PAMARNU-666652 format. One line per field, with one value per residue: residue number from 1; residue in one letter; x, y, z of N, C-alpha, C in turn. Coordinates in Angstrom, 2 decimals, always signed. Atoms other than C-alpha are relative to their C-alpha. Layout:
num	(NUM | ...)
residuo	(A | ...)
n.c1	(X | ...)
n.c2	(Y | ...)
n.c3	(Z | ...)
ca.c1	(X | ...)
ca.c2	(Y | ...)
ca.c3	(Z | ...)
c.c1	(X | ...)
c.c2	(Y | ...)
c.c3	(Z | ...)
END
This chain:
num	(1 | 2 | 3 | 4 | 5 | 6 | 7 | 8 | 9 | 10 | 11 | 12 | 13 | 14 | 15 | 16 | 17 | 18 | 19 | 20 | 21 | 22 | 23 | 24 | 25 | 26 | 27 | 28 | 29 | 30 | 31 | 32 | 33 | 34 | 35 | 36 | 37 | 38 | 39 | 40 | 41 | 42 | 43 | 44 | 45 | 46 | 47 | 48 | 49 | 50 | 51 | 52 | 53 | 54 | 55 | 56 | 57 | 58 | 59 | 60 | 61 | 62 | 63 | 64 | 65 | 66 | 67 | 68 | 69 | 70 | 71 | 72 | 73 | 74 | 75 | 76 | 77 | 78 | 79 | 80 | 81 | 82 | 83 | 84 | 85 | 86 | 87 | 88 | 89 | 90 | 91 | 92 | 93 | 94 | 95 | 96 | 97 | 98 | 99 | 100 | 101 | 102 | 103 | 104 | 105 | 106 | 107 | 108 | 109 | 110 | 111 | 112 | 113 | 114 | 115 | 116 | 117 | 118 | 119 | 120 | 121 | 122 | 123 | 124 | 125 | 126 | 127 | 128 | 129 | 130 | 131 | 132 | 133 | 134 | 135 | 136 | 137 | 138 | 139 | 140 | 141 | 142 | 143 | 144 | 145 | 146 | 147 | 148 | 149 | 150 | 151 | 152 | 153 | 154 | 155 | 156 | 157 | 158 | 159 | 160 | 161 | 162 | 163 | 164 | 165 | 166 | 167)
residuo	(X | X | X | X | X | X | X | X | X | X | X | X | X | X | X | X | X | X | X | X | X | X | X | X | X | X | X | X | X | X | X | X | X | X | X | X | X | X | X | X | X | X | X | X | X | X | X | X | X | X | X | X | X | X | X | X | X | X | X | X | X | X | X | X | X | X | X | X | X | X | X | X | X | X | X | X | X | X | X | X | X | X | X | X | X | X | X | X | X | X | X | X | X | X | X | X | X | X | X | X | X | X | X | X | X | X | X | X | X | X | X | X | X | X | X | X | X | X | X | X | X | X | X | X | X | X | X | X | X | X | X | X | X | X | X | X | X | X | X | X | X | X | X | X | X | X | X | X | X | X | X | X | X | X | X | X | X | X | X | X | X | X | X | X | X | X | X)
n.c1	(+0.15 | -0.99 | +0.70 | -0.69 | +0.15 | -1.25 | -0.08 | +0.03 | -1.32 | +0.03 | +1.14 | -0.46 | -0.41 | +1.04 | -0.24 | -0.56 | +1.03 | +0.09 | -1.23 | +0.13 | +0.95 | -0.71 | -0.95 | +0.75 | +0.73 | +1.42 | +0.54 | +0.50 | -0.94 | -0.24 | -0.78 | -1.30 | -0.86 | -0.35 | -1.02 | -1.20 | -0.67 | -0.48 | -1.19 | -1.11 | -0.52 | -0.12 | -0.93 | +0.49 | +1.08 | -0.62 | -0.65 | +1.06 | +0.43 | -1.11 | +0.12 | +1.07 | -0.58 | -0.92 | +0.79 | +0.62 | -1.05 | -0.33 | +1.10 | +0.03 | -1.16 | +0.01 | +0.47 | +1.25 | -0.17 | +0.43 | +0.42 | -0.89 | +0.57 | +0.98 | +1.20 | +0.61 | +0.66 | +1.19 | +0.97 | +0.55 | +0.84 | +1.24 | +0.77 | +0.54 | +1.04 | +1.18 | +0.57 | +0.57 | +1.22 | +1.01 | +0.40 | +0.79 | +1.31 | +0.71 | +0.37 | +1.15 | +1.18 | +0.41 | +0.53 | +1.32 | +0.91 | +0.21 | +0.86 | +1.36 | +0.55 | +0.25 | +1.17 | +1.19 | +0.23 | +0.49 | +1.39 | +0.80 | +0.15 | +0.87 | +1.38 | +0.43 | +0.11 | +1.13 | +1.12 | +1.19 | +1.19 | +0.73 | +1.15 | +0.00 | +0.97 | +1.28 | +0.83 | -0.15 | -0.79 | -1.25 | -1.19 | -1.22 | -0.89 | -1.29 | -1.08 | -0.41 | -1.04 | +0.58 | +0.68 | -0.98 | -0.07 | -1.26 | +0.21 | -0.77 | -0.85 | -1.10 | +0.12 | +1.35 | +0.54 | +0.67 | -0.85 | +0.89 | -0.51 | -0.84 | -1.36 | +0.02 | +0.18 | -1.29 | -0.91 | +0.42 | -0.26 | -1.43 | -0.27 | +0.48 | -0.93 | -1.27 | +0.22 | +0.14 | -1.33 | -0.81 | +0.93)
n.c2	(+1.44 | +0.59 | +0.85 | +1.27 | +0.95 | +0.04 | +1.05 | -0.52 | -0.51 | -1.46 | -0.47 | -0.58 | +1.02 | +0.95 | +1.37 | +0.94 | +0.37 | -1.09 | +0.02 | +1.16 | -0.35 | -0.95 | +0.77 | +0.84 | -0.86 | +0.13 | -1.25 | -0.96 | -1.07 | -0.93 | +0.68 | +0.37 | -1.19 | -0.30 | +0.96 | -0.31 | -1.15 | +0.42 | +0.83 | -0.90 | -0.66 | +0.94 | +1.09 | +1.27 | +0.52 | +0.35 | +1.31 | +1.03 | +0.28 | +0.76 | +1.36 | +0.64 | +0.28 | +1.12 | +1.22 | +0.36 | +0.60 | +1.29 | +0.95 | +0.25 | +0.78 | +1.33 | +1.09 | +0.57 | +1.24 | +1.19 | +1.12 | +1.15 | +1.15 | +0.66 | -0.85 | +0.06 | +1.31 | -0.05 | -0.84 | +0.78 | +1.08 | -0.60 | -0.40 | +1.23 | +0.49 | -0.86 | +0.29 | +1.35 | -0.07 | -0.63 | +0.96 | +1.06 | -0.59 | -0.14 | +1.35 | +0.43 | -0.75 | +0.51 | +1.34 | -0.16 | -0.45 | +1.15 | +0.97 | -0.54 | +0.15 | +1.42 | +0.37 | -0.59 | +0.70 | +1.34 | -0.12 | -0.39 | +1.18 | +0.96 | -0.49 | +0.23 | +1.43 | +0.55 | +0.29 | -0.84 | +0.69 | -0.71 | +0.78 | +0.35 | -0.84 | +0.63 | +0.55 | -0.63 | +0.87 | -0.63 | +0.76 | -0.68 | -0.46 | +0.58 | -0.64 | +0.79 | +1.00 | +1.16 | +0.86 | +0.72 | +1.41 | +0.65 | +1.18 | +1.17 | +0.32 | -0.96 | -0.80 | -0.55 | +0.13 | -1.22 | -1.17 | -1.16 | -1.13 | +0.45 | +0.26 | +1.27 | +1.05 | +0.18 | +0.62 | +1.39 | +0.75 | +0.24 | +0.99 | +1.32 | +0.47 | +0.42 | +1.22 | +1.12 | +0.32 | +0.57 | +0.59)
n.c3	(+0.05 | +0.89 | +0.94 | +0.15 | -1.09 | -0.76 | -1.01 | -1.36 | -0.41 | +0.13 | +0.76 | +1.24 | +0.96 | +0.40 | -0.50 | +0.97 | +0.97 | +0.96 | +0.79 | +0.88 | +1.05 | +0.86 | +0.81 | +0.95 | +0.93 | -0.30 | -0.55 | +0.99 | +0.33 | -1.10 | -1.04 | +0.58 | +0.02 | -1.40 | -0.42 | +0.79 | -0.63 | -1.31 | +0.18 | +0.34 | -1.19 | -1.12 | +0.32 | -0.57 | +0.85 | +1.27 | -0.22 | -0.11 | +1.37 | +0.59 | -0.53 | +0.79 | +1.31 | -0.19 | -0.22 | +1.27 | +0.83 | -0.60 | +0.28 | +1.44 | +0.41 | -0.65 | +0.87 | -0.51 | -0.76 | +0.72 | -0.83 | +0.03 | +0.73 | -0.87 | -0.05 | +1.33 | +0.10 | -0.85 | +0.68 | +1.11 | -0.56 | -0.51 | +1.18 | +0.57 | -0.91 | +0.16 | +1.32 | -0.06 | -0.80 | +0.85 | +1.03 | -0.62 | -0.31 | +1.28 | +0.45 | -0.80 | +0.43 | +1.31 | -0.22 | -0.59 | +1.05 | +0.89 | -0.70 | -0.03 | +1.36 | +0.20 | -0.80 | +0.62 | +1.27 | -0.29 | -0.46 | +1.17 | +0.86 | -0.69 | +0.11 | +1.38 | +0.20 | -0.75 | +0.88 | -0.18 | +0.50 | +1.05 | +0.45 | +1.43 | +0.69 | +0.25 | -1.06 | -1.29 | -0.85 | -0.36 | +0.34 | -0.43 | +1.05 | -0.33 | +0.74 | +1.17 | -0.26 | -0.71 | +0.95 | +0.81 | -0.34 | +0.29 | +0.84 | -0.40 | +1.14 | +0.05 | +1.22 | +0.02 | +1.35 | +0.42 | -0.13 | +0.01 | +0.77 | +1.12 | -0.45 | -0.71 | +1.01 | +0.68 | -0.95 | -0.23 | +1.22 | +0.00 | -1.04 | +0.48 | +1.02 | -0.61 | -0.79 | +0.92 | +0.55 | -1.08 | -0.98)
ca.c1	(+12.30 | +14.89 | +13.58 | +16.15 | +15.41 | +18.00 | +19.25 | +19.45 | +23.19 | +22.80 | +20.07 | +22.26 | +23.06 | +20.73 | +20.28 | +21.73 | +18.44 | +18.28 | +21.93 | +21.28 | +18.27 | +20.45 | +23.12 | +20.49 | +18.91 | +15.55 | +15.16 | +13.15 | +14.84 | +14.45 | +15.71 | +18.49 | +19.79 | +19.67 | +21.69 | +24.12 | +24.82 | +25.13 | +27.66 | +29.76 | +30.14 | +30.06 | +33.02 | +31.35 | +28.29 | +30.45 | +32.51 | +29.28 | +28.14 | +31.61 | +31.10 | +27.82 | +29.69 | +32.39 | +29.77 | +28.05 | +31.35 | +32.17 | +28.77 | +28.90 | +32.37 | +31.56 | +31.17 | +27.71 | +27.46 | +27.29 | +25.74 | +27.87 | +27.40 | +25.55 | +23.19 | +22.63 | +21.80 | +19.40 | +17.71 | +17.29 | +15.95 | +13.42 | +12.34 | +11.94 | +9.92 | +7.57 | +7.11 | +6.53 | +3.97 | +2.16 | +2.18 | +0.90 | -1.87 | -2.78 | -2.78 | -5.15 | -7.49 | -7.52 | -8.03 | -10.96 | -12.53 | -12.02 | -13.59 | -16.58 | -17.04 | -16.76 | -19.33 | -21.79 | -21.32 | -21.86 | -25.04 | -26.27 | -25.57 | -27.25 | -30.33 | -30.43 | -30.02 | -32.90 | -35.77 | -38.65 | -42.15 | -43.95 | -47.31 | -47.54 | -49.52 | -52.22 | -53.25 | -52.13 | -49.76 | -46.72 | -43.41 | -39.90 | -37.67 | -34.35 | -31.04 | -29.54 | -26.63 | -28.90 | -30.73 | -27.48 | -27.43 | -24.26 | -24.01 | -22.92 | -21.45 | -17.94 | -18.66 | -21.65 | -23.89 | -25.70 | -23.66 | -25.51 | -23.23 | -21.37 | -18.02 | -18.98 | -20.15 | -16.80 | -14.87 | -16.92 | -16.62 | -12.88 | -12.90 | -14.95 | -12.56 | -9.49 | -11.07 | -11.83 | -8.24 | -6.63 | -8.84)
ca.c2	(+52.50 | +50.29 | +48.69 | +45.87 | +42.69 | +42.50 | +39.89 | +40.26 | +41.13 | +44.66 | +46.73 | +47.87 | +44.57 | +42.35 | +38.79 | +35.72 | +34.87 | +38.28 | +38.08 | +34.60 | +35.90 | +38.75 | +36.29 | +34.06 | +37.07 | +36.67 | +40.25 | +42.92 | +46.04 | +48.30 | +45.76 | +44.66 | +48.23 | +48.77 | +45.58 | +46.56 | +49.94 | +48.28 | +45.75 | +48.62 | +50.06 | +46.90 | +44.53 | +41.86 | +41.53 | +41.51 | +38.63 | +36.77 | +37.08 | +35.85 | +32.84 | +32.11 | +32.34 | +29.94 | +27.46 | +27.55 | +26.85 | +24.04 | +22.39 | +22.78 | +21.23 | +18.25 | +14.96 | +13.48 | +10.68 | +7.31 | +4.15 | +1.21 | -2.08 | -3.52 | -0.54 | -0.63 | -4.36 | -3.79 | -1.01 | -3.26 | -6.12 | -3.84 | -2.46 | -5.99 | -6.96 | -3.99 | -4.71 | -8.41 | -7.61 | -5.37 | -8.06 | -10.71 | -8.40 | -7.66 | -11.40 | -12.10 | -9.34 | -10.60 | -14.17 | -13.03 | -11.25 | -14.33 | -16.58 | -14.25 | -14.27 | -18.06 | -18.40 | -16.01 | -17.70 | -21.14 | -20.06 | -18.44 | -21.57 | -23.74 | -21.52 | -21.80 | -25.59 | -26.04 | -27.78 | -25.40 | -26.72 | -25.77 | -26.84 | -28.64 | -26.82 | -29.44 | -31.06 | -28.80 | -31.47 | -30.18 | -31.33 | -30.51 | -28.43 | -30.22 | -28.56 | -29.68 | -31.54 | -33.82 | -35.16 | -36.38 | -40.15 | -42.14 | -44.83 | -48.35 | -48.76 | -47.22 | -46.06 | -43.76 | -44.40 | -41.04 | -37.92 | -34.72 | -32.31 | -32.49 | -32.29 | -35.19 | -37.20 | -36.62 | -37.54 | -40.68 | -41.73 | -41.38 | -43.38 | -46.19 | -46.38 | -46.61 | -49.28 | -51.41 | -51.19 | -51.94 | -54.41)
ca.c3	(+25.38 | +23.72 | +20.46 | +20.61 | +22.57 | +25.33 | +27.72 | +31.49 | +31.58 | +30.27 | +28.77 | +25.84 | +24.10 | +22.03 | +23.27 | +21.53 | +19.87 | +18.21 | +17.14 | +15.72 | +13.81 | +12.50 | +11.33 | +9.67 | +7.91 | +9.65 | +10.91 | +9.12 | +7.74 | +10.80 | +13.35 | +10.99 | +10.63 | +14.43 | +15.02 | +12.24 | +13.86 | +17.28 | +15.97 | +14.60 | +18.09 | +20.29 | +20.15 | +22.36 | +20.13 | +16.99 | +18.48 | +19.28 | +15.62 | +14.57 | +16.85 | +15.03 | +11.74 | +13.05 | +14.27 | +10.88 | +9.10 | +11.53 | +11.08 | +7.31 | +7.11 | +9.34 | +7.51 | +7.71 | +10.22 | +8.56 | +9.86 | +10.83 | +8.98 | +11.97 | +12.23 | +8.46 | +8.62 | +11.53 | +9.58 | +6.52 | +8.66 | +10.33 | +6.95 | +5.57 | +8.64 | +8.21 | +4.49 | +5.17 | +7.85 | +5.37 | +2.67 | +5.05 | +6.19 | +2.56 | +1.75 | +4.66 | +3.50 | -0.09 | +1.13 | +3.24 | +0.28 | -1.93 | +0.72 | +1.00 | -2.80 | -2.85 | -0.06 | -1.69 | -5.07 | -3.57 | -1.81 | -5.02 | -7.06 | -4.43 | -4.56 | -8.35 | -8.16 | -5.68 | -7.39 | -7.86 | -8.32 | -11.48 | -12.79 | -16.07 | -18.71 | -19.11 | -15.88 | -13.07 | -11.76 | -9.89 | -11.34 | -10.18 | -12.41 | -12.51 | -13.40 | -16.72 | -15.16 | -13.13 | -16.18 | -17.81 | -17.88 | -17.64 | -20.27 | -19.34 | -22.81 | -23.02 | -26.56 | -26.52 | -29.53 | -29.55 | -30.22 | -29.25 | -31.14 | -34.47 | -32.68 | -30.43 | -33.44 | -35.17 | -32.02 | -31.41 | -35.05 | -34.77 | -31.53 | -33.14 | -36.06 | -33.82 | -31.60 | -34.62 | -35.85 | -32.50 | -30.66)
c.c1	(+0.94 | -0.70 | +0.66 | -0.34 | +1.35 | -0.01 | +0.08 | +1.35 | +0.03 | -1.21 | +0.41 | +0.29 | -1.19 | +0.34 | +0.49 | -1.02 | -0.13 | +1.24 | -0.01 | -0.96 | +0.63 | +0.95 | -0.72 | -0.79 | -1.50 | -0.63 | -0.50 | +0.99 | +0.35 | +0.87 | +1.40 | +0.96 | +0.41 | +1.11 | +1.32 | +0.76 | +0.54 | +1.28 | +1.21 | +0.62 | +0.25 | +0.85 | -0.53 | -1.08 | +0.56 | +0.72 | -1.03 | -0.51 | +1.09 | -0.03 | -1.10 | +0.52 | +0.95 | -0.74 | -0.64 | +1.02 | +0.36 | -1.06 | -0.05 | +1.15 | +0.01 | -0.54 | -1.31 | +0.27 | -0.54 | -0.42 | +1.03 | -0.68 | -1.07 | -1.29 | -0.72 | -0.76 | -1.28 | -1.11 | -0.66 | -0.90 | -1.33 | -0.90 | -0.63 | -1.13 | -1.30 | -0.68 | -0.67 | -1.31 | -1.13 | -0.49 | -0.85 | -1.39 | -0.84 | -0.47 | -1.19 | -1.27 | -0.52 | -0.58 | -1.40 | -1.04 | -0.31 | -0.90 | -1.44 | -0.66 | -0.34 | -1.25 | -1.28 | -0.33 | -0.54 | -1.46 | -0.89 | -0.20 | -0.90 | -1.46 | -0.54 | -0.27 | -1.16 | -1.15 | -1.20 | -1.19 | -0.68 | -1.15 | +0.12 | -1.13 | -1.36 | -0.80 | +0.14 | +0.80 | +1.34 | +1.16 | +1.22 | +0.82 | +1.40 | +1.09 | +0.51 | +1.02 | -0.53 | -0.62 | +0.98 | +0.09 | +1.37 | -0.29 | +0.87 | +0.96 | +1.14 | -0.03 | -1.44 | -0.49 | -0.62 | +0.94 | -0.87 | +0.49 | +0.83 | +1.44 | +0.07 | -0.16 | +1.31 | +0.98 | -0.35 | +0.23 | +1.48 | +0.36 | -0.45 | +0.98 | +1.29 | -0.18 | -0.14 | +1.37 | +0.83 | -0.93 | +0.62)
c.c2	(-0.54 | -0.94 | -1.37 | -0.94 | -0.13 | -1.18 | +0.65 | +0.58 | +1.53 | +0.38 | +0.51 | -1.03 | -0.90 | -1.39 | -0.91 | -0.40 | +1.07 | +0.05 | -1.19 | +0.27 | +0.99 | -0.76 | -0.83 | +0.83 | -0.05 | +1.29 | +0.89 | +1.16 | +0.91 | -0.64 | -0.36 | +1.20 | +0.40 | -0.93 | +0.31 | +1.18 | -0.37 | -0.83 | +0.85 | +0.63 | -0.95 | -1.19 | -1.35 | -0.61 | -0.40 | -1.34 | -1.12 | -0.37 | -0.79 | -1.44 | -0.77 | -0.40 | -1.21 | -1.31 | -0.47 | -0.66 | -1.38 | -1.05 | -0.34 | -0.88 | -1.40 | -1.04 | -0.56 | -1.33 | -1.17 | -1.08 | -1.12 | -1.13 | -0.69 | +0.81 | -0.02 | -1.31 | -0.03 | +0.81 | -0.76 | -1.12 | +0.54 | +0.42 | -1.22 | -0.56 | +0.80 | -0.28 | -1.36 | +0.00 | +0.61 | -0.95 | -1.11 | +0.52 | +0.13 | -1.36 | -0.51 | +0.72 | -0.52 | -1.40 | +0.06 | +0.42 | -1.16 | -1.04 | +0.49 | -0.14 | -1.46 | -0.45 | +0.54 | -0.70 | -1.40 | +0.02 | +0.35 | -1.19 | -1.06 | +0.44 | -0.22 | -1.48 | -0.63 | -0.28 | +0.87 | -0.76 | +0.86 | -0.89 | -0.27 | +0.76 | -0.67 | -0.35 | +0.65 | -0.85 | +0.69 | -0.92 | +0.80 | +0.40 | -0.43 | +0.72 | -0.90 | -1.08 | -1.23 | -0.97 | -0.78 | -1.43 | -0.55 | -1.28 | -1.13 | -0.40 | +1.01 | +0.86 | +0.45 | -0.02 | +1.29 | +1.19 | +1.25 | +1.16 | -0.53 | -0.31 | -1.33 | -1.15 | -0.27 | -0.72 | -1.46 | -0.85 | -0.34 | -1.06 | -1.38 | -0.58 | -0.51 | -1.26 | -1.22 | -0.42 | -0.70 | -0.61 | -0.32)
c.c3	(-1.07 | -0.97 | -0.18 | +1.15 | +0.70 | +0.95 | +1.37 | +0.44 | -0.05 | -0.83 | -1.38 | -1.09 | -0.39 | +0.52 | -1.12 | -1.06 | -1.09 | -0.88 | -0.97 | -1.14 | -0.97 | -0.93 | -1.07 | -1.01 | +0.21 | +0.54 | -1.13 | -0.13 | +1.17 | +1.08 | -0.51 | +0.01 | +1.42 | +0.49 | -0.73 | +0.62 | +1.38 | -0.13 | -0.37 | +1.23 | +1.17 | -0.41 | +0.50 | -0.88 | -1.37 | +0.11 | +0.07 | -1.40 | -0.73 | +0.49 | -0.75 | -1.37 | +0.08 | +0.22 | -1.30 | -0.92 | +0.52 | -0.31 | -1.47 | -0.45 | +0.60 | -0.97 | +0.57 | +0.69 | -0.80 | +0.98 | -0.10 | -0.77 | +0.82 | +0.04 | -1.34 | -0.19 | +0.84 | -0.65 | -1.16 | +0.51 | +0.50 | -1.15 | -0.66 | +0.84 | -0.16 | -1.34 | +0.01 | +0.77 | -0.82 | -1.08 | +0.58 | +0.33 | -1.27 | -0.50 | +0.80 | -0.44 | -1.34 | +0.14 | +0.61 | -1.03 | -0.94 | +0.65 | +0.04 | -1.37 | -0.27 | +0.77 | -0.63 | -1.31 | +0.22 | +0.45 | -1.18 | -0.93 | +0.64 | -0.09 | -1.41 | -0.21 | +0.79 | -0.95 | +0.34 | -0.59 | -1.02 | -0.45 | -1.47 | -0.67 | -0.13 | +1.23 | +1.34 | +0.98 | +0.27 | -0.36 | +0.42 | -1.22 | +0.41 | -0.79 | -1.12 | +0.33 | +0.72 | -1.00 | -0.89 | +0.50 | -0.35 | -0.76 | +0.52 | -1.10 | -0.08 | -1.25 | -0.09 | -1.44 | -0.51 | +0.25 | -0.10 | -0.85 | -1.17 | +0.42 | +0.73 | -0.98 | -0.72 | +0.91 | +0.21 | -1.24 | -0.09 | +1.04 | -0.44 | -1.02 | +0.63 | +0.84 | -0.89 | -0.55 | +1.06 | +1.05 | +1.32)
END
């Protein structure tokens, strides 16, 4: 039995795949030595290995194919389009998340602002608990007379002084 893979032309010669594997150094020691001894005695197989060597040199010496300016521009446009599509998709997702947070926050604030009934401590009468911003009264007088904080008192005092100087 012949240990070398052969092609259909003759039973004595290895096929092109085996010779290519020999040239590329992909064969194990036993098969490599069998091919080496065969190449020493077979001119046709030795020429075939030389052809592989010539093809390898030709491919290695060939300049890499470059893209034309038009193809390069098309490639850049397509890349920009893909990136833009990704950014727009991301923006829609973030906008959706922000809208959901805004909706949940609004519902939560509305629930907090709903008047809850509570009983007064003395008579058992139900009174509505009003949020702090509802109890604020607007003054008809442009200069508010009561200042709830020290900073407001300072500001209002300064405003009174300037209105008296420039009537």
